[in-house]
KELO-476421 format. One record per residue (C-alpha): chain; residue in three letters; x, y, z. Coordinates in Angstrom, 2 decimals. Layout:
N
mol/type/x/y/z
A/ALA/X/Y/Z
...
//
This chain:
460
mol/type/x/y/z
A/MET/0.08/0.06/0.32
A/ALA/3.00/2.31/0.67
A/SER/4.35/1.58/-3.00
A/LEU/0.82/2.72/-4.36
A/ASN/1.04/5.59/-2.77
A/ARG/4.20/6.55/-3.42
A/PHE/3.94/5.60/-6.94
A/LEU/0.51/7.94/-7.26
A/ASP/2.37/10.88/-5.54
A/VAL/4.79/10.62/-8.12
A/TYR/1.92/10.47/-10.75
A/LEU/0.11/13.21/-9.64
A/ARG/3.11/15.57/-9.18
A/ASN/4.83/14.85/-12.67
A/LYS/1.07/14.41/-14.37
A/ALA/-1.06/17.51/-15.65
A/PHE/-4.59/16.71/-14.38
A/GLU/-7.66/18.43/-15.42
A/ILE/-11.04/19.42/-13.46
A/HIS/-13.97/19.71/-15.39
A/PHE/-16.58/21.85/-13.87
A/SER/-20.12/22.07/-15.29
A/PHE/-22.69/24.13/-13.84
A/VAL/-26.01/24.61/-15.70
A/ALA/-28.37/27.57/-14.79
A/SER/-31.64/28.23/-15.91
A/SER/-33.72/31.89/-15.75
A/ASN/-37.50/32.84/-16.18
A/SER/-36.94/32.47/-20.17
A/GLY/-35.32/29.19/-19.93
A/PHE/-32.12/30.07/-20.96
A/ALA/-28.94/27.86/-20.33
A/PHE/-25.65/28.57/-19.61
A/PHE/-22.67/25.57/-19.52
A/LYS/-19.58/26.69/-18.62
A/SER/-16.37/24.33/-17.95
A/VAL/-12.84/25.83/-15.96
A/THR/-9.85/23.67/-17.00
A/MET/-7.40/23.92/-14.39
A/THR/-3.67/23.15/-14.07
A/SER/-1.07/22.11/-11.34
A/SER/2.01/20.99/-11.90
A/TYR/5.36/22.03/-11.91
A/LEU/8.01/21.96/-14.88
A/PRO/11.59/20.25/-14.26
A/ALA/14.15/23.51/-13.91
A/THR/16.24/23.19/-16.99
A/THR/17.31/25.42/-20.25
A/GLU/14.85/23.62/-21.58
A/SER/12.23/25.14/-19.56
A/ILE/13.33/28.63/-19.51
A/ALA/13.69/28.26/-23.68
A/GLN/9.98/27.11/-23.92
A/ALA/8.76/30.29/-22.08
A/LEU/10.60/32.07/-24.15
A/GLU/9.08/30.48/-26.95
A/ALA/5.29/31.23/-25.87
A/LYS/3.26/32.94/-28.18
A/THR/1.62/35.26/-25.70
A/PRO/3.13/36.97/-22.52
A/SER/-0.17/35.05/-20.64
A/GLU/1.11/31.64/-21.60
A/ALA/5.24/32.17/-20.56
A/ILE/4.09/34.02/-17.95
A/SER/2.30/30.23/-16.34
A/ILE/5.48/28.34/-17.73
A/LEU/7.71/30.61/-15.64
A/TYR/6.15/30.03/-12.29
A/ARG/5.77/25.92/-12.87
A/VAL/9.44/26.21/-13.56
A/ILE/9.75/28.30/-9.99
A/ASP/6.82/26.01/-8.53
A/ASN/9.94/23.08/-8.68
A/PRO/11.04/21.76/-5.54
A/SER/14.34/20.67/-6.26
A/SER/17.22/22.44/-4.20
A/SER/19.99/21.50/-6.45
A/SER/22.69/24.28/-7.47
A/GLU/22.10/23.72/-11.28
A/SER/17.80/24.34/-10.39
A/LEU/18.48/27.29/-8.21
A/ARG/20.76/28.35/-10.74
A/ILE/18.17/28.43/-13.55
A/LYS/15.16/29.56/-11.24
A/GLU/16.89/32.44/-10.48
A/GLN/16.84/32.82/-14.22
A/ALA/13.03/32.54/-14.54
A/ILE/12.94/34.50/-11.90
A/THR/14.30/37.79/-13.48
A/ASN/12.58/36.77/-16.39
A/LEU/9.09/36.11/-14.43
A/SER/9.36/39.97/-13.18
A/ASP/10.20/41.37/-16.38
A/LEU/6.91/39.98/-17.95
A/LEU/4.94/40.94/-15.27
A/ARG/6.68/44.77/-15.73
A/GLN/5.86/44.44/-19.26
A/GLU/2.04/43.32/-18.54
A/SER/1.58/46.22/-15.55
A/ARG/0.79/43.02/-13.25
A/ALA/2.21/44.95/-10.06
A/GLU/0.10/42.70/-7.77
A/GLU/1.25/39.57/-8.84
A/LEU/4.92/41.39/-8.60
A/ARG/4.31/42.46/-4.94
A/SER/3.21/38.69/-4.45
A/LEU/5.70/37.40/-5.84
A/LEU/8.05/38.27/-3.74
A/THR/6.04/36.66/-0.85
A/GLN/5.66/33.84/-2.72
A/LEU/9.82/33.62/-3.06
A/ARG/10.51/33.50/0.50
A/PRO/10.85/29.83/1.28
A/PHE/13.49/30.04/-1.84
A/PHE/15.20/33.51/0.00
A/SER/16.85/30.84/2.29
A/LEU/18.15/28.60/-0.01
A/ILE/20.39/30.70/-1.69
A/PRO/23.09/33.28/-0.25
A/LYS/21.51/36.60/0.94
A/ALA/23.83/38.50/-1.84
A/LYS/21.44/36.84/-4.78
A/THR/18.06/37.91/-2.48
A/ALA/19.28/41.29/-2.22
A/LYS/19.79/41.47/-6.06
A/ILE/16.22/39.59/-6.88
A/VAL/14.20/41.68/-4.10
A/ARG/15.78/45.04/-5.22
A/GLY/15.16/44.07/-9.45
A/ILE/11.93/43.10/-8.46
A/ILE/10.99/46.53/-6.32
A/ASP/12.57/48.12/-9.33
A/ALA/10.21/46.58/-11.92
A/VAL/7.28/47.78/-9.84
A/ALA/8.56/51.47/-9.81
A/LYS/8.76/51.54/-13.91
A/ILE/4.72/50.62/-13.69
A/PRO/2.74/53.78/-13.57
A/ASN/1.07/54.95/-10.46
A/THR/2.40/52.19/-7.99
A/SER/3.41/54.64/-5.81
A/ASP/1.54/53.90/-3.01
A/LEU/1.86/50.25/-3.86
A/GLN/5.55/50.66/-3.92
A/ILE/5.60/52.53/-0.20
A/SER/3.70/49.37/1.20
A/LEU/5.87/46.79/-0.89
A/CYS/8.70/48.33/0.79
A/LYS/7.03/48.38/4.15
A/GLU/6.78/44.70/4.30
A/MET/10.04/43.74/2.79
A/VAL/11.41/46.24/5.79
A/ALA/9.51/44.23/8.32
A/TRP/10.61/40.85/6.53
A/THR/13.96/41.30/6.70
A/ARG/14.05/42.65/10.43
A/ALA/12.70/39.12/11.26
A/GLU/14.98/37.54/9.14
A/LYS/18.06/40.35/10.19
A/ARG/18.97/40.76/6.91
A/THR/20.68/43.86/7.90
A/PHE/22.41/44.78/4.10
A/LEU/18.95/44.34/2.20
A/ARG/17.04/45.73/5.08
A/GLN/19.30/49.18/5.19
A/ARG/18.92/49.47/0.70
A/VAL/15.16/48.60/1.03
A/GLU/14.85/51.55/3.65
A/ALA/16.91/53.81/1.61
A/ARG/14.12/53.46/-1.12
A/LEU/11.64/53.61/1.19
A/ALA/12.60/57.13/2.36
A/ALA/13.26/57.88/-1.50
A/LEU/9.77/57.29/-1.90
A/LEU/8.02/58.72/0.97
A/MET/9.93/61.94/-0.02
A/GLU/8.05/62.13/-3.59
A/SER/4.71/61.13/-1.86
A/LYS/5.32/64.40/-0.12
A/GLU/5.35/62.82/3.53
A/TYR/8.42/64.43/4.76
A/SER/8.22/64.02/8.29
A/GLU/8.50/60.45/8.11
A/ALA/11.12/60.27/5.59
A/LEU/13.21/62.51/7.64
A/THR/12.43/60.14/11.09
A/LEU/13.59/56.97/8.79
A/LEU/16.65/58.67/7.62
A/SER/17.98/59.57/10.72
A/GLY/18.12/56.40/12.12
A/LEU/19.74/54.60/9.28
A/ILE/22.34/56.96/8.88
A/LYS/23.53/56.93/12.35
A/GLU/23.22/53.51/11.42
A/VAL/24.77/52.98/8.59
A/ARG/27.64/55.50/9.78
A/ARG/29.06/52.81/12.44
A/LEU/28.95/50.30/9.87
A/ASP/30.77/52.99/7.69
A/ASP/29.59/51.93/4.54
A/LYS/30.54/54.36/1.90
A/LEU/28.71/53.81/-0.62
A/LEU/24.79/53.85/1.26
A/LEU/26.25/56.62/2.81
A/VAL/26.94/58.34/-0.16
A/ASP/23.20/57.67/-1.59
A/ILE/21.47/58.31/2.15
A/ASP/22.93/61.68/2.00
A/LEU/22.35/63.00/-0.83
A/LEU/18.99/62.07/-0.23
A/GLU/19.22/63.88/2.90
A/SER/20.38/66.93/0.76
A/LYS/17.20/66.53/-1.08
A/LEU/14.88/65.96/1.39
A/HIS/16.40/69.23/3.20
A/PHE/16.28/71.47/0.00
A/SER/12.46/69.99/-0.40
A/LEU/11.45/71.53/3.41
A/ARG/13.60/75.38/2.27
A/ASN/16.62/74.35/4.91
A/LEU/18.99/75.08/2.79
A/PRO/21.95/74.86/5.52
A/LYS/21.01/71.50/6.24
A/ALA/20.32/70.42/2.81
A/LYS/24.24/71.73/1.94
A/ALA/25.79/70.21/4.91
A/ALA/24.00/66.99/3.73
A/LEU/25.46/67.20/0.65
A/THR/29.00/68.45/1.94
A/ALA/28.82/65.03/3.45
A/ALA/27.43/62.50/0.47
A/ARG/31.00/64.43/-1.12
A/THR/33.39/63.80/1.32
A/ALA/32.22/60.33/1.54
A/ALA/32.74/59.63/-1.94
A/ASN/36.15/61.11/-2.27
A/ALA/36.92/57.79/0.29
A/ILE/35.79/55.10/-2.50
A/TYR/34.49/55.18/-6.79
A/VAL/31.59/56.55/-7.58
A/PRO/29.81/54.86/-9.78
A/PRO/28.69/58.09/-13.25
A/ALA/25.21/57.95/-12.59
A/GLN/25.77/59.13/-8.88
A/GLN/28.99/61.23/-9.74
A/GLY/26.04/62.96/-12.09
A/THR/23.22/63.12/-8.88
A/ILE/26.00/64.59/-6.73
A/ASP/26.53/67.27/-9.28
A/LEU/23.05/67.43/-9.98
A/GLN/22.01/68.78/-6.88
A/SER/25.29/71.03/-6.04
A/GLY/24.17/72.91/-9.37
A/ILE/20.28/73.19/-7.83
A/LEU/21.89/74.85/-4.37
A/HIS/24.10/76.56/-5.80
A/ALA/21.10/78.58/-8.24
A/GLU/18.81/78.66/-5.00
A/GLU/21.90/81.14/-3.83
A/LYS/21.77/83.07/-7.28
A/ASP/25.18/81.85/-7.88
A/TYR/24.20/81.00/-11.42
A/LYS/27.75/80.53/-12.95
A/THR/29.08/78.13/-10.40
A/ALA/25.49/76.21/-10.69
A/TYR/26.23/76.00/-14.76
A/SER/29.50/74.28/-14.36
A/TYR/28.00/71.42/-11.98
A/PHE/24.54/71.01/-14.52
A/PHE/27.03/70.24/-17.30
A/GLU/29.68/67.96/-15.37
A/ALA/25.54/66.11/-14.56
A/PHE/25.16/66.24/-17.94
A/GLU/28.09/64.98/-19.46
A/ALA/27.75/61.98/-16.97
A/PHE/24.03/61.16/-17.65
A/ASN/24.49/61.89/-21.59
A/ALA/27.08/59.13/-21.44
A/LEU/25.32/56.85/-19.88
A/GLU/21.93/57.76/-21.95
A/GLU/19.96/58.58/-18.64
A/PRO/16.65/60.45/-19.07
A/ARG/17.87/62.67/-16.21
A/ALA/20.22/64.61/-19.15
A/VAL/17.35/66.46/-20.39
A/PHE/16.56/67.82/-17.03
A/SER/20.30/69.05/-16.51
A/LEU/20.31/70.34/-20.03
A/LYS/17.49/72.41/-18.80
A/TYR/18.66/73.92/-16.15
A/MET/21.83/74.77/-17.91
A/LEU/19.66/76.74/-19.85
A/LEU/17.94/78.34/-16.84
A/CYS/21.22/79.97/-15.59
A/LYS/21.93/80.94/-18.72
A/ILE/18.58/82.86/-19.04
A/MET/18.91/83.98/-15.20
A/VAL/22.59/85.23/-16.11
A/SER/20.89/87.80/-19.25
A/GLN/22.70/85.21/-21.04
A/ALA/19.72/83.92/-23.09
A/ASP/21.02/84.46/-26.84
A/ASP/24.09/81.39/-25.66
A/VAL/20.38/79.32/-25.46
A/ALA/19.75/79.34/-29.08
A/GLY/23.48/77.75/-29.32
A/ILE/23.17/75.16/-26.82
A/ILE/19.85/73.18/-28.11
A/SER/22.14/73.33/-31.70
A/SER/24.62/71.72/-30.42
A/LYS/25.20/68.21/-31.34
A/ALA/24.59/67.24/-27.47
A/GLY/21.83/69.45/-27.52
A/LEU/20.07/67.96/-30.88
A/GLN/19.29/64.70/-29.16
A/TYR/17.30/66.22/-26.04
A/VAL/15.17/68.30/-28.54
A/GLY/11.76/67.93/-27.13
A/PRO/8.98/70.07/-24.99
A/GLU/11.69/70.03/-22.66
A/LEU/13.77/72.45/-24.53
A/ASP/11.16/73.84/-26.33
A/ALA/9.99/75.46/-22.81
A/MET/13.32/77.13/-22.04
A/LYS/13.75/78.64/-25.75
A/ALA/10.33/80.47/-25.13
A/VAL/11.25/81.87/-22.24
A/ALA/14.64/82.97/-23.67
A/ASP/12.76/84.68/-26.34
A/ALA/10.23/86.34/-24.00
A/HIS/13.41/87.40/-22.01
A/ALA/15.54/88.77/-24.85
A/LYS/12.44/90.54/-25.86
A/ARG/11.63/91.65/-22.32
A/SER/8.39/91.06/-22.95
A/LEU/5.72/89.71/-20.58
A/LYS/3.28/88.74/-23.26
A/LEU/5.55/86.26/-24.81
A/PHE/6.45/84.99/-21.21
A/GLU/2.93/84.42/-20.16
A/THR/2.31/82.39/-23.31
A/ALA/5.42/80.46/-22.75
A/LEU/4.42/79.60/-18.82
A/ARG/0.82/78.85/-20.58
A/ASN/1.87/76.80/-23.23
A/TYR/4.78/74.21/-21.21
A/LYS/2.56/74.29/-18.01
A/ALA/3.93/71.07/-17.53
A/GLN/7.75/71.69/-18.08
A/LEU/7.66/74.89/-16.05
A/GLU/5.30/75.54/-13.56
A/GLU/4.56/71.90/-12.63
A/ASP/8.92/71.69/-12.30
A/PRO/9.63/73.29/-8.92
A/ILE/13.23/74.58/-9.56
A/VAL/12.68/76.39/-12.70
A/HIS/9.10/77.53/-11.35
A/ARG/10.93/79.22/-8.15
A/HIS/13.76/80.86/-10.77
A/LEU/11.38/82.20/-13.01
A/SER/8.93/83.33/-10.38
A/SER/11.99/85.83/-9.45
A/LEU/13.01/86.34/-13.53
A/TYR/9.09/87.31/-13.78
A/ASP/8.83/90.01/-11.56
A/THR/11.92/91.18/-12.50
A/LEU/10.45/91.57/-16.04
A/LEU/7.41/93.21/-14.61
A/GLU/9.59/95.65/-12.05
A/GLN/11.72/97.12/-15.20
A/ASN/9.23/97.58/-17.69
A/LEU/6.68/99.26/-15.22
A/CYS/9.62/101.62/-14.18
A/ARG/10.76/101.77/-18.16
A/LEU/6.56/103.32/-19.03
A/ILE/5.89/105.53/-15.72
A/GLU/9.28/107.17/-16.36
A/PRO/7.88/109.70/-18.68
A/PHE/4.76/110.18/-16.25
A/SER/4.21/112.55/-13.03
A/ARG/0.34/110.92/-13.29
A/VAL/-1.14/108.52/-15.09
A/GLU/-3.91/106.28/-15.53
A/ILE/-3.19/102.60/-14.05
A/ALA/-6.14/101.31/-16.81
A/HIS/-3.60/103.03/-18.83
A/ILE/-0.43/101.61/-17.38
A/ALA/-2.03/98.01/-18.10
A/GLU/-2.97/98.87/-21.70
A/LEU/0.84/99.39/-22.49
A/ILE/1.62/96.63/-20.77
A/GLU/-0.97/94.28/-21.89
A/LEU/-1.91/92.86/-18.39
A/PRO/-4.76/93.16/-16.26
A/VAL/-5.62/96.42/-14.30
A/ASP/-6.09/94.73/-11.13
A/HIS/-2.11/93.14/-11.46
A/VAL/-0.63/96.20/-12.45
A/GLU/-1.95/97.90/-9.23
A/LYS/-0.80/95.38/-7.13
A/LYS/2.84/95.34/-8.00
A/LEU/2.48/98.91/-8.41
A/SER/1.38/98.58/-4.69
A/GLN/4.43/96.53/-3.96
A/MET/6.60/98.34/-5.82
A/ILE/6.39/101.63/-3.60
A/LEU/6.28/99.95/-0.31
A/ASP/9.97/98.31/-1.48
A/LYS/10.76/101.84/-2.51
A/LYS/11.28/100.76/-6.43
A/PHE/10.08/104.47/-7.09
A/ALA/8.30/107.37/-5.04
A/GLY/4.80/107.72/-5.71
A/THR/1.36/106.74/-4.08
A/LEU/-1.90/105.15/-5.98
A/ASP/-4.84/107.33/-5.81
A/GLN/-7.22/104.49/-6.66
A/GLY/-10.46/106.70/-6.17
A/ALA/-9.29/108.72/-9.49
A/GLY/-7.80/104.71/-10.63
A/CYS/-4.30/107.04/-11.02
A/LEU/-0.78/106.62/-10.07
A/ILE/1.23/110.16/-8.86
A/ILE/4.63/109.78/-9.26
A/PHE/6.90/112.19/-7.13
A/GLU/10.75/113.36/-8.23
A/ASP/13.18/111.86/-7.17
A/PRO/14.02/114.40/-3.50
A/LYS/17.45/116.05/-4.21
A/THR/19.51/115.37/-1.07
A/ASP/20.72/118.61/0.71
A/ALA/24.12/118.93/0.39
A/ILE/24.43/121.03/3.71
A/TYR/23.35/117.98/5.96
A/PRO/26.19/115.18/5.14
A/ALA/28.95/118.35/5.41
A/THR/27.10/119.67/8.97
A/LEU/27.88/115.90/9.51
A/GLU/31.65/115.69/8.35
A/THR/31.89/119.25/10.25
A/ILE/30.86/118.56/14.10
A/SER/33.20/114.57/13.35
A/ASN/36.10/117.18/12.87
A/ILE/35.41/119.12/15.83
A/GLY/35.03/116.00/17.39
A/LYS/38.37/114.87/16.57
A/VAL/39.99/118.38/17.80
A/VAL/39.08/118.14/21.20
A/ASP/39.72/114.52/21.42
A/SER/43.50/115.78/20.23
A/LEU/43.30/118.70/22.81
A/TYR/41.82/116.64/25.72
A/VAL/44.97/114.32/25.76
A/ARG/47.73/117.03/25.55
A/SER/45.85/119.04/28.59
A/ALA/46.72/115.37/30.19
A/LYS/50.22/115.04/28.97
A/ILE/50.71/118.63/30.42
A/MET/48.70/118.24/33.59
A/ALA/51.17/114.93/34.72
//
């Protein structure tokens, strides 16, 4: 009987069996419905032939099914484990292409027994690969956060410190993107102390960079610069991959631009662009975009067209560069109308990019002030509606800006809101007698001090 049971067990494991289920239901009109479900429950041998079979499958769903059956094989030989690793990689790629984010998540849970059979380094590679695959599927931010939290809990239970630290760093980045700044900062502060104790320089560079971005998002510039300096110090002690060095340069450029040091920022953005361009990374276009922004901010808008038409610039021609070209044209012509048209036509590229938006806001204010000063210069009294007509902007917008300029002492004047007029005062001429009087009093003071010193010597 025991031998018969073993035979049946082997037979059922290696032979597909089918379950046919029929269901008949009749409605009030006598309509009959028939359904047949076929279920296959078997695994495939973990061999290169099975992988080849998946590659030759006619549909992605068929290939996914084959790969699942290869992974389900209970064999734990070194060759089988190697084939399973390849099957997992292929399966995660297929699930990503089919946008099956939830299946990728359940795959990680399903593979936990398998992770106990392979080295920890390979486990870390597979886990990070699957998390990366989920990240490439659009609109999965919440799923990525919950997946990372699950993996952090699992790695803590399994005492896999190396993998946990990297997943926590990824989680902090996701929380920052979701604007959960306080939670991300709390997570990072504990992680930084732990990684510094272990002296893992490469991970420390990543975490310090992330901290710098986080503080910059919170508008805490001193702490952002301090974290970036820490990242540079750690990076100087080790070999840093070109992509990571490009990220450091990009962040340096952003912080220098924030301090209005646009020339230094341009050089950093150029370094970042060269690194990303060599690696054909999508971030290259953003580095180039920020380079053009720096040129516009230092009133060198004429150089923008030359940079875009260069050999490197032509590779990235698209909405991002078109937006900056439109802003450069508006700045060169000092036209607020063209500037507003550019902001309206390229809203996604200009206003939704927080770095560009912040600098263009100050540029717009400067252009508006220059244009208003130029227009009101010939007048001593002028209707606000007339200025608004000349500058082609709404009256309330012009009135608000004029009042702000008066308060900031950009010019001397007052607004007569009853009459809807702006009254401009002549610049008060400084009376030369007051500085001369102050200078005379100062000289008298020096003479008195000198006489006091002499009298003190005589009395002594």
